[in-house]
C-alpha positions in Angstrom: 134.2 76.6 138.2 132.4 80.0 137.9 134.4 80.7 134.7 133.3 77.3 133.3 129.6 78.0 134.1 129.9 81.4 132.5 131.4 79.9 129.3 128.8 77.2 129.2 126.1 79.9 129.6 127.4 81.9 126.7 127.6 78.7 124.6 124.0 77.9 125.3 122.9 81.5 124.5 124.8 81.4 121.2 123.3 77.9 120.4 119.8 79.2 121.0 120.4 82.2 118.7 121.9 79.9 116.0 119.0 77.4 116.2 116.4 80.2 116.3 113.3 80.7 118.5 110.2 78.5 118.0 107.0 80.5 118.2 103.6 78.9 119.0 101.3 78.5 116.0 97.6 77.9 116.5 94.6 79.2 114.6 92.0 80.5 117.0 88.6 82.3 116.6 89.1 86.0 115.9 86.6 88.9 115.6 88.1 91.4 113.3 86.7 94.9 112.5 87.4 96.9 109.4 86.3 100.5 109.3 84.1 101.2 106.2 86.0 104.4 105.5 89.2 102.4 104.9 90.7 103.3 101.5 89.9 100.5 99.0 87.1 99.1 101.2 84.5 97.1 99.2 80.9 97.4 100.3 80.0 94.3 102.3 76.5 94.8 103.6 76.1 91.4 105.2 79.1 92.0 107.4 78.6 95.6 108.4 77.6 96.3 112.0 74.5 98.6 112.2 75.4 102.1 113.5 79.1 101.4 113.9 80.6 102.0 110.4 82.6 98.8 110.5 82.5 95.4 108.9 83.0 92.6 111.4 84.4 89.2 110.3 84.6 86.1 112.5 87.5 84.0 111.3 90.0 81.5 112.6 93.6 82.7 112.4 96.7 83.9 114.1 98.0 87.5 114.1 101.6 87.7 115.3 102.3 90.4 117.8 105.7 90.8 116.3 105.9 90.2 112.5 108.2 87.3 111.6 111.0 88.3 109.3 111.5 85.5 106.8 115.3 86.2 106.9 115.4 85.3 110.6 116.0 81.8 111.9 112.7 81.8 113.8 110.5 78.8 113.4 106.8 78.1 114.0 105.7 75.0 115.7 103.4 72.3 114.4 101.7 72.9 111.0 103.2 76.4 110.9 106.6 75.1 110.1 105.5 74.1 106.6 103.8 77.5 106.0 107.0 79.3 107.0 109.2 77.0 105.0 107.2 77.6 101.8 107.1 81.4 102.2 110.9 81.5 102.9 111.5 79.4 99.8 109.3 81.6 97.6 110.9 84.9 98.6 114.4 83.4 98.4 113.6 82.4 94.9 112.3 85.9 94.3 115.6 87.4 95.5 117.6 85.0 93.2 115.1 85.7 90.3 114.9 81.9 90.0 111.5 81.9 88.3 111.5 78.2 87.6 111.8 77.5 91.3 109.2 80.1 92.0 106.8 78.1 89.8 107.5 74.9 91.8 106.1 76.7 94.9 102.6 76.6 93.2 100.1 73.7 92.8 101.0 71.4 89.8 98.4 72.9 87.5 99.6 76.4 88.3 103.2 75.5 88.0 102.6 74.1 84.5 100.8 77.2 83.5 103.6 79.5 84.8 106.2 77.3 83.0 104.3 77.7 79.7 104.2 81.5 80.2 108.0 81.5 81.0 108.7 79.7 77.7 108.3 83.2 76.2 111.6 85.1 76.7 110.0 88.5 77.1 107.6 87.1 79.8 110.5 85.5 81.6 112.5 88.7 81.7 109.4 90.7 82.9 108.7 88.2 85.6 112.3 88.2 86.9 112.2 92.0 87.1 108.8 91.8 88.9 109.8 89.3 91.6 113.2 91.0 92.3 111.3 94.0 93.6 109.9 92.2 96.7 112.4 92.4 99.6 112.4 92.3 103.4 109.3 90.0 103.6 107.6 89.6 107.0 104.8 87.2 108.0 102.1 89.1 109.8 99.1 86.8 109.9 97.5 83.5 108.8 93.8 82.9 108.4 91.8 79.7 107.7 89.8 79.7 104.5 87.7 76.6 104.4 90.3 73.9 104.2 93.0 76.2 102.9 95.1 79.0 104.5 95.4 82.7 103.6 98.9 84.0 104.4 99.6 87.7 104.7 103.1 88.9 104.0 104.3 92.5 104.1 107.3 93.4 102.0 109.0 96.3 100.2 108.2 96.7 96.5 110.5 99.7 96.3 113.0 101.3 98.8 110.4 103.6 100.4 107.2 101.7 99.9 105.7 98.6 101.4 103.1 96.2 100.0 100.9 93.6 101.7 100.6 90.4 99.7 98.1 87.6 100.3 98.8 83.9 99.3 96.3 81.1 99.4 97.9 77.9 100.4 96.6 74.4 99.8 98.0 71.2 101.3 99.0 68.5 98.9 99.9 65.4 100.9 102.2 66.7 103.5 103.4 69.9 101.8 101.8 73.3 101.2 101.6 74.9 97.7 100.3 78.2 96.5 97.0 78.3 94.7 97.1 80.7 91.7 93.8 82.5 91.5 91.9 85.4 92.9 90.6 85.1 96.4 86.9 85.9 95.9 85.6 86.8 99.3 85.1 90.5 100.1 86.6 90.0 103.6 90.0 89.3 102.2 89.8 92.3 99.8 88.9 94.5 102.9 91.6 92.9 105.0 94.2 93.7 102.4 92.9 97.3 102.1 93.1 97.8 105.8 96.6 96.2 106.1 97.9 98.4 103.3 97.8 101.2 105.8 97.8 99.5 109.2 99.9 96.9 111.0 98.1 93.5 111.5 98.0 93.9 115.2 95.5 96.8 114.8 93.0 94.2 113.5 92.5 93.2 117.1 91.3 96.5 118.4 87.6 97.6 118.6 86.5 100.6 116.6 83.9 103.0 118.0 
C-alpha cells in the first residue's frame, strides 16, 4: 500500500509539473519611485518629489517577484491568461521568423500596415533578422494604462546583452492585441530607462 501511495504521489507531482503552475494575477495600486539620475531619465517635473531626487508614479499594476519565463508552462489566472498567451505567441513567432503571424498579433490596422511593409522583400528580410534576435523572454510586470495594458518583457537581443521591451495591449472583444505606436507618457519612458539596468522588483523599494 505504501508503494502504491508513493507511486501515486510521484504521478501527481509529475502531472503538476506537466500542467504548470497557475500564478495569481491582479492589478493593484503601486507607488513606484525612479531616481532622477537614472541613465536615460526624462525630466518629469510634475512627478518629482521635492528634495528626494526621485520621480514618484502611482499606477495600478503587478510586478512579479520571480519573472515568468515565456518558455515555461506557467499560467496566470483570470485576465492574465490572455496577456501571457499573446506574449508567448509573439515571441514564438519571433523565434520562427514568421513575420506574417507576428503581424496577426497586432490590432487590425497595424497588422494591415505591417503586411504592406512586408510586401517589400528587403523589408521582410530585415524584419526577420530583427525579430530573430530576441530570445529568452521573461514577463516582469504589467501596468494599467487607461483602458489598456503596458506589458514589460526582458529578453536577450544578443548572447551577452539584455533588452527591456514594452508593449501596449488593447482588448478587442475577448482577445488582446498589440497597439503599434509610441507610448507617449514620460513615466513609461522612465520606467524603461530604470528597468534597463535594474530588475523590476527594485521598483518596489524606496529611495532616500
